[in-house]
C-alpha positions in Angstrom: 4.9 41.6 7.7 2.6 39.0 6.2 4.9 38.6 3.2 7.9 38.0 5.4 6.1 35.3 7.4 4.9 33.6 4.2 8.5 33.1 3.1 9.3 31.1 6.2 7.2 28.2 4.9 8.3 26.4 1.7 6.2 26.5 -1.4 4.5 23.0 -1.6 5.0 23.1 -5.4 8.7 23.3 -5.2 9.5 20.6 -2.6 12.0 17.8 -3.6 11.4 14.2 -2.8 13.8 12.0 -0.8 13.1 8.3 -1.0 16.3 6.3 -0.4 14.8 2.9 0.4 16.2 -0.6 0.7 14.0 -1.8 -2.2 14.8 1.3 -4.3 17.0 -0.5 -6.8 14.1 -2.7 -7.7 11.3 -0.3 -7.2 12.6 2.7 -9.2 13.1 0.9 -12.6 9.8 -1.0 -12.1 7.9 2.3 -11.6 9.7 3.9 -14.5 8.7 1.0 -16.8 5.1 0.9 -15.5 4.4 4.7 -16.0 5.9 4.5 -19.5 3.6 1.6 -20.5 0.5 2.7 -18.6 -2.6 2.8 -20.9 -3.5 6.4 -21.8 -7.0 6.2 -20.3 -5.5 5.5 -16.8 -5.2 8.7 -14.9 -3.4 9.5 -11.6 -6.8 9.9 -9.9 -7.7 6.3 -11.0 -4.5 5.1 -9.3 -5.1 7.1 -6.1 -8.5 5.6 -5.7 -7.2 2.1 -6.6 -4.9 2.5 -3.6 -8.0 3.3 -1.4 -9.9 0.4 -2.8 -6.9 -1.9 -2.1 -6.9 -0.7 1.5 -10.5 -1.6 1.9 -9.8 -5.0 0.4 -7.0 -5.4 2.9 -9.2 -4.4 5.8 -12.1 -6.7 4.9 -9.7 -9.6 4.1 -7.9 -9.3 7.5 -11.2 -9.4 9.3 -12.3 -12.5 7.3 -9.1 -14.4 8.4 -11.1 -14.9 11.6 -13.0 -17.5 9.5 -10.5 -18.7 7.0 -6.7 -18.1 6.9 -6.8 -18.3 3.1 -7.9 -14.7 3.1 -4.3 -13.8 3.9 -3.6 -14.3 0.2 -6.3 -11.7 -0.6 -4.6 -9.4 2.0 -1.3 -9.8 0.1 -3.0 -9.0 -3.2 -4.4 -5.9 -1.5 -1.0 -4.8 -0.4 0.4 -5.2 -3.9 -2.5 -3.2 -5.4 -2.1 -0.5 -2.7 1.6 -0.2 -3.6 0.7 -0.1 -7.3 -1.8 2.7 -6.9 0.0 4.7 -4.2 3.4 4.5 -5.8 2.3 5.2 -9.4 -0.2 8.0 -9.1 2.3 10.8 -8.5 4.9 9.3 -10.7 2.4 9.0 -13.6 1.4 12.7 -13.2 5.1 13.8 -13.3 5.8 11.5 -16.3 2.9 13.0 -18.3 3.6 16.5 -16.9 0.1 16.9 -15.7 1.0 17.6 -12.0 -1.5 19.4 -9.8 0.8 19.9 -6.8 -1.6 21.3 -4.2 -4.5 19.1 -5.1 -2.2 16.0 -5.5 -0.5 16.6 -2.1 -3.8 17.2 -0.4 -5.9 14.3 -1.8 -3.1 11.8 -1.9 -2.1 12.2 1.8 -5.7 12.5 3.0 -6.5 9.2 1.4 -3.2 7.8 2.8 -4.5 8.6 6.3 -7.8 6.9 5.7 -6.0 3.8 4.3 -3.6 3.6 7.2 -6.5 3.7 9.7 -8.3 0.9 7.8 -5.2 -1.3 7.5 -3.9 -1.0 11.0 -7.3 -1.3 12.5 -8.1 -4.4 10.5 -4.8 -6.0 11.5 -6.0 -5.7 15.1 -9.3 -7.2 14.3 -7.6 -10.3 12.8 -6.9 -13.3 15.0 -3.1 -12.7 14.7 -2.4 -9.3 16.3 -3.5 -7.7 19.5 -5.8 -4.7 18.8 -3.9 -2.5 21.3 -0.6 -3.2 19.5 -2.1 -2.5 16.1 -3.5 0.8 17.3 -0.2 1.7 18.8 1.5 1.0 15.5 -1.1 3.2 13.8 -0.2 6.1 16.2 3.5 5.5 15.4 2.8 5.5 11.7 0.8 8.7 11.9 3.6 10.4 13.9 6.0 9.6 11.1 3.4 10.8 8.5 3.0 14.1 10.4 6.8 14.4 10.5 6.9 14.0 6.7 4.3 16.8 6.2 5.9 19.2 8.7 9.4 18.6 7.2 8.0 19.3 3.7 6.5 22.6 5.0 9.6 23.9 6.9 12.4 22.5 4.7 10.8 21.9 1.3 11.9 18.3 1.6 9.4 15.5 1.2 11.3 12.7 2.9 9.5 9.4 3.1 12.4 7.1 3.9 14.2 6.8 7.3 17.0 4.3 7.9 16.4 2.9 4.3 12.8 2.1 5.3 9.7 3.5 3.8 6.1 2.5 3.0 7.3 0.0 0.4 9.3 -1.9 3.0 6.4 -1.9 5.4 4.2 -3.4 2.8 6.8 -6.0 2.0 7.2 -6.9 5.7 3.4 -7.3 5.9 3.3 -9.6 2.9 6.2 -11.7 4.2 4.6 -11.9 7.6 1.2 -13.0 6.2 2.9 -15.7 4.1 4.9 -16.9 7.0 1.8 -17.0 9.3 -0.1 -18.9 6.6 2.4 -21.7 6.4 3.7 -22.1 10.0 0.8 -20.5 12.0 1.3 -17.9 14.7 3.6 -19.6 17.2 4.4 -18.1 20.6 7.8 -17.1 21.9 8.7 -16.3 25.5 10.7 -13.1 25.7 13.1 -12.8 28.7 12.3 -9.1 29.1 8.5 -9.6 29.2 8.6 -13.0 30.8 5.4 -14.0 29.0 4.6 -15.7 25.7 4.3 -13.4 22.7 2.8 -14.5 19.3 5.0 -14.1 16.3 2.8 -11.5 14.5 2.6 -9.5 17.7 6.4 -9.6 17.9 6.7 -8.3 14.3 4.4 -5.5 15.1 6.3 -4.7 18.3 9.5 -4.3 16.3 7.7 -2.1 13.8 6.4 0.1 16.7 9.9 0.4 18.1 11.3 1.5 14.7 8.5 4.0 14.1 8.9 5.7 17.5 12.7 5.6 17.4 12.9 7.3 14.0 10.2 9.8 15.0 12.0 10.7 18.3 15.5 10.8 16.7 14.5 12.9 13.7 12.4 15.3 15.8 15.3 16.0 18.1 18.0 16.2 15.5 16.0 18.3 13.0 14.8 20.6 15.8 18.4 21.3 16.8 19.4 22.0 13.2 16.4 24.3 12.6 17.0 26.2 15.9 20.6 26.8 15.0 19.7 28.0 11.6 17.0 30.4 12.9 19.2 31.6 15.7 21.9 32.4 13.1 19.4 34.5 11.1 18.1 36.1 14.3 21.6 37.1 15.5 22.4 38.5 12.1 19.3 40.5 12.1 20.0 41.7 15.7 23.5 42.7 14.7 22.3 44.6 11.7 19.7 46.4 13.9 22.4 47.5 16.4 24.6 48.7 13.6 21.8 50.9 12.2 21.2 52.3 15.7 24.8 53.2 16.1 24.9 54.8 12.6 22.0 57.0 13.6 
């Protein structure tokens, strides 16, 4: 019985990646070139912890924008380093054929969670974004992250892009938003729906929150329906076979 149940969940070593993102045509060749030319002494673990260090840099820099907006450039550097470490660690391991599937999956996504808490929390501690909105965005991002891990377990598909958006696009939006805020400030807009002024960076985060919860809700419902139909088909087939065996006896 235990063996049958074990087969219902996909082997983490055999999952396939789905990353159809908007910036893919630029990112994929860049990553391929970088892993090919990476110094031999650089390991996937180095890159993973570079990503964590970059998250801490982002967090500290966002907080320091309370005193000087020039720290937004340090935030942008942190986002680039975070992309560099997070995008290259697994790719470097696969290129060198030194994968450690279970360890890599565990440590990479554990550190991703820590990084996400630091980044979203620090955005809310900056003078540009309301803390409640930043924390709501963190909840939405964690919902999507959990959906990725659950889908990997039940379907063997590690899908990190939804609607052509993935972590790379989120970083790019953050960098563009920081650059825009640096040059034009954080102007207020009055939205007819809310009938109250909303700062530009808050508006950007609100759009992100909407997208995160939309993709989470839509994917949960559609994938749930597909999985239920698939399992029902198996269950009916098993029930039919059981009835046929009873009649034969």
